[in-house]
C-alpha positions as CSV (number, residue, x, y, z in Angstrom):
1,M,-83.5,-87.5,-7.3
2,S,-82.8,-90.4,-10.4
3,V,-84.7,-93.7,-10.1
4,G,-82.8,-95.8,-12.9
5,I,-84.8,-98.5,-14.0
6,P,-88.3,-98.3,-13.4
7,I,-89.8,-100.4,-10.5
8,S,-93.5,-101.7,-10.8
9,R,-95.6,-103.5,-8.0
10,L,-97.1,-106.7,-9.8
11,W,-99.0,-107.5,-7.0
12,P,-101.3,-107.0,-5.0
13,A,-103.4,-104.6,-6.8
14,P,-101.1,-104.2,-9.8
15,H,-99.7,-100.6,-10.3
16,P,-98.0,-100.5,-14.0
17,Q,-96.7,-96.8,-13.4
18,P,-92.9,-96.8,-11.6
19,L,-92.6,-96.3,-8.0
20,D,-90.2,-93.5,-6.4
21,D,-88.5,-93.7,-3.2
22,D,-92.0,-92.5,-1.7
23,A,-94.1,-95.2,-3.2
24,L,-91.3,-97.8,-2.8
25,V,-90.7,-96.7,1.4
26,A,-94.7,-97.3,1.9
27,L,-94.4,-100.7,0.5
28,Y,-91.5,-101.4,3.0
29,P,-93.0,-100.1,6.3
30,R,-91.2,-99.8,9.4
31,G,-93.0,-101.8,11.9
32,D,-95.0,-100.6,14.8
33,H,-93.2,-102.7,17.3
34,P,-89.4,-104.4,17.1
35,R,-89.5,-106.7,14.1
36,L,-86.0,-108.1,12.3
37,R,-85.9,-107.6,8.1
38,V,-83.6,-110.4,6.7
39,N,-82.6,-109.0,3.0
40,F,-81.0,-111.6,0.7
41,V,-80.3,-111.4,-3.0
42,T,-80.1,-115.0,-4.7
43,S,-80.2,-116.3,-8.8
44,V,-83.4,-118.1,-10.2
45,D,-81.6,-121.3,-9.4
46,G,-81.5,-120.4,-5.4
47,A,-77.4,-119.3,-5.6
48,V,-76.3,-116.8,-3.2
49,S,-73.3,-115.8,-4.6
50,V,-71.5,-115.5,-8.2
51,D,-67.6,-116.1,-8.1
52,G,-68.1,-116.1,-4.4
53,Y,-69.5,-112.3,-3.8
54,S,-73.0,-111.3,-3.5
55,A,-72.7,-108.0,-5.8
56,G,-72.4,-110.7,-8.9
57,L,-76.6,-111.1,-8.4
58,S,-77.2,-107.1,-7.5
59,G,-78.4,-104.8,-9.6
60,Q,-79.4,-101.3,-9.4
61,P,-82.9,-102.4,-8.7
62,D,-81.8,-104.8,-6.1
63,K,-79.4,-101.8,-4.9
64,R,-82.3,-99.2,-4.6
65,V,-83.9,-101.2,-2.5
66,F,-81.0,-102.3,-0.7
67,G,-80.7,-98.4,0.2
68,L,-84.0,-97.2,1.4
69,L,-84.2,-100.7,3.7
70,R,-80.6,-99.3,5.6
71,M,-82.2,-95.7,5.5
72,L,-85.3,-97.5,7.3
73,C,-83.8,-99.7,10.1
74,D,-82.0,-98.5,13.4
75,A,-79.8,-101.0,13.4
76,L,-77.8,-103.1,10.7
77,V,-77.0,-106.8,11.2
78,V,-73.8,-108.5,9.6
79,A,-72.3,-111.7,10.5
80,A,-68.9,-111.2,11.2
81,G,-68.0,-113.8,8.0
82,T,-69.6,-111.3,5.6
83,L,-68.6,-108.1,6.6
84,R,-64.8,-109.6,6.0
85,H,-65.3,-111.4,2.7
86,E,-67.7,-108.3,1.3
87,G,-65.3,-105.9,2.2
88,Y,-67.5,-103.9,4.2
89,R,-67.2,-99.7,4.6
90,A,-68.4,-97.6,7.3
91,V,-72.0,-97.7,7.1
92,R,-73.2,-94.1,5.5
93,L,-76.0,-92.5,3.7
94,S,-76.5,-90.0,1.2
95,P,-77.4,-86.2,2.2
96,E,-80.9,-86.7,1.3
97,R,-81.0,-90.0,2.8
98,R,-80.0,-88.7,6.1
99,A,-82.5,-86.1,6.0
100,W,-85.4,-88.6,6.0
101,R,-84.3,-90.0,9.1
102,R,-84.1,-86.3,10.7
103,A,-87.0,-85.7,10.0
104,H,-88.9,-89.1,10.9
105,G,-87.0,-88.2,14.2
106,L,-84.1,-91.3,13.8
107,A,-80.6,-90.9,14.2
108,E,-79.0,-89.4,11.0
109,Y,-77.2,-93.1,10.7
110,P,-78.2,-96.9,11.4
111,T,-75.9,-98.7,14.2
112,L,-73.8,-101.2,12.3
113,V,-74.3,-104.4,14.6
114,V,-71.5,-107.4,13.8
115,V,-72.4,-111.0,15.0
116,S,-69.3,-112.9,15.9
117,G,-68.3,-115.9,18.2
118,T,-64.1,-115.9,17.1
119,L,-64.0,-111.9,17.5
120,D,-61.7,-112.7,14.2
121,L,-62.2,-108.5,13.2
122,D,-59.7,-105.9,12.7
123,P,-59.9,-102.7,14.3
124,A,-58.4,-101.3,11.2
125,Q,-61.3,-102.4,9.2
126,A,-63.4,-99.5,7.6
127,A,-65.6,-100.7,8.7
128,F,-65.2,-99.5,12.3
129,A,-62.2,-97.0,12.3
130,D,-64.0,-94.8,10.0
131,A,-68.0,-95.7,11.2
132,P,-70.2,-92.8,11.7
133,V,-71.8,-94.2,14.5
134,R,-69.7,-96.4,16.8
135,P,-70.9,-99.8,16.1
136,V,-71.3,-102.7,18.2
137,V,-70.4,-106.3,18.0
138,L,-72.7,-109.4,20.0
139,T,-70.1,-111.9,21.0
140,H,-70.2,-114.5,23.4
141,A,-68.0,-115.0,26.8
142,G,-65.3,-116.9,25.7
143,A,-64.2,-115.0,22.8
144,A,-60.9,-112.8,23.4
145,A,-61.1,-109.2,21.8
146,P,-58.2,-108.8,19.5
147,P,-55.8,-105.3,20.8
148,G,-57.6,-102.0,20.2
149,L,-61.2,-103.9,19.0
150,T,-62.7,-102.1,21.7
151,D,-61.7,-99.1,21.5
152,V,-64.1,-98.8,17.9
153,V,-66.6,-100.6,19.1
154,D,-68.8,-101.5,22.0
155,L,-68.4,-104.9,23.1
156,V,-71.6,-107.0,23.8
157,R,-71.4,-110.8,25.1
158,C,-74.3,-112.7,25.4
159,G,-73.9,-116.4,25.6
160,T,-71.3,-118.5,27.2
161,E,-69.8,-120.4,24.5
162,T,-72.4,-119.6,21.1
163,V,-73.5,-116.1,21.3
164,D,-77.3,-116.0,22.3
165,L,-79.2,-114.0,19.2
166,A,-81.7,-113.5,21.7
167,A,-80.2,-112.2,24.4
168,G,-78.3,-110.2,21.7
169,L,-81.2,-108.6,19.9
170,A,-83.2,-107.8,23.0
171,E,-79.9,-105.6,24.0
172,L,-80.0,-104.0,20.8
173,R,-84.0,-103.0,21.7
174,R,-83.1,-102.3,24.9
175,R,-80.8,-99.4,23.4
176,G,-83.8,-98.6,21.3
177,H,-83.3,-100.1,18.0
178,D,-86.5,-102.0,17.9
179,Q,-86.4,-102.5,13.6
180,L,-83.4,-104.3,12.8
181,L,-82.8,-104.9,9.1
182,C,-79.8,-108.4,9.2
183,E,-77.9,-108.5,5.6
184,G,-76.4,-112.2,6.3
185,G,-75.1,-114.1,5.5
186,P,-76.4,-117.3,5.1
187,R,-75.4,-119.1,8.6
188,L,-76.6,-116.0,10.7
189,F,-80.1,-116.1,8.7
190,G,-80.1,-119.9,9.6
191,A,-79.1,-119.2,13.5
192,L,-81.9,-116.4,13.1
193,T,-84.6,-118.4,11.9
194,A,-83.6,-121.6,14.2
195,A,-84.2,-119.4,17.2
196,G,-87.5,-118.1,15.6
197,L,-86.3,-114.1,15.2
198,V,-87.2,-113.6,12.0
199,D,-89.9,-111.5,10.9
200,E,-89.7,-110.4,7.3
201,V,-87.7,-111.4,4.1
202,C,-86.8,-109.2,1.7
203,L,-85.7,-111.5,-0.9
204,T,-84.4,-110.0,-4.9
205,V,-84.6,-112.8,-7.5
206,A,-82.4,-111.8,-10.1
207,P,-83.0,-113.3,-13.8
208,L,-79.6,-115.3,-13.8
209,L,-78.7,-119.2,-14.0
210,A,-76.1,-119.3,-11.9
211,G,-75.0,-123.3,-11.8
212,P,-73.6,-126.0,-9.5
213,G,-71.8,-124.9,-6.7
214,P,-72.7,-121.6,-4.8
215,G,-74.4,-121.8,-1.5
216,R,-77.5,-120.9,-0.5
217,I,-78.9,-117.9,1.0
218,T,-79.4,-119.8,4.7
219,A,-77.5,-122.2,6.3
220,G,-76.9,-124.4,9.2
221,D,-78.6,-127.2,11.2
222,P,-82.3,-128.1,9.5
223,T,-85.2,-126.2,11.5
224,P,-89.0,-126.8,11.3
225,V,-90.8,-125.2,8.3
226,R,-92.6,-121.6,9.5
227,Q,-95.0,-120.1,7.3
228,L,-94.3,-116.8,6.2
229,P,-96.6,-114.7,4.3
230,L,-96.5,-113.0,1.2
231,R,-96.5,-109.1,0.8
232,H,-95.9,-108.0,-2.6
233,V,-94.6,-108.5,-5.9
234,L,-92.4,-105.7,-7.7
235,A,-90.7,-106.3,-11.1
236,A,-88.3,-104.2,-12.8
237,E,-87.6,-103.7,-16.1
238,D,-84.7,-105.7,-16.6
239,G,-86.3,-109.0,-14.9
240,V,-85.7,-108.7,-11.2
241,L,-88.4,-109.9,-8.9
242,L,-88.2,-107.9,-5.6
243,L,-90.6,-110.2,-3.1
244,R,-91.3,-109.1,0.4
245,Y,-92.5,-111.7,3.1
246,A,-93.8,-110.8,6.4
247,R,-95.7,-112.2,9.4
248,D,-99.2,-110.7,10.4
């Protein structure tokens, strides 16, 4: 398998040789207890997007790790707004990555989980209609489902007027989804942080200055500062940095 632009480890224990996928998987391990991992890409000056989309920040090294993180998770959590705006398709993996999951006792595909307070979702969107595994939508008791949505998703109501994220994650874990990967957006990241649910952040820093305008990778009401220790620093030959922060 081609690894494209080489990635090496800067810290800890510098390793100048390019890392293959097995070495990268070892650096982003599945936890031995339930964990929520958040994955984002940002510019040097903190932008979450270029021209309104995160794709403008993401290059080959980021996409490589992005794909491996999807391979490693039990369920992929995303906010409804991000799903719509970024045009999510069905969560599918390459044959090699599906084989890796089977060899490690995992379901062939991770389950897509969408967090939505309004249920403004299109059942015909490929993320739902073409999904290899029936997606889950976390919402609250007051949200009205559009026609056809429950034909293609499992609707989980947690909370009365807003989505109770702690209850939603507990239900996902009851279903066997212990290793969760969140891809945003910023408001969901902020809400998960406020609820004390974030165990790990994987952050790609693109060597770009986006300038004023774009938002940050997190949004919402202010929350207390929390410590999150740095676990590794990787660098790609194109100047991209790949950082991993995680609780003990």
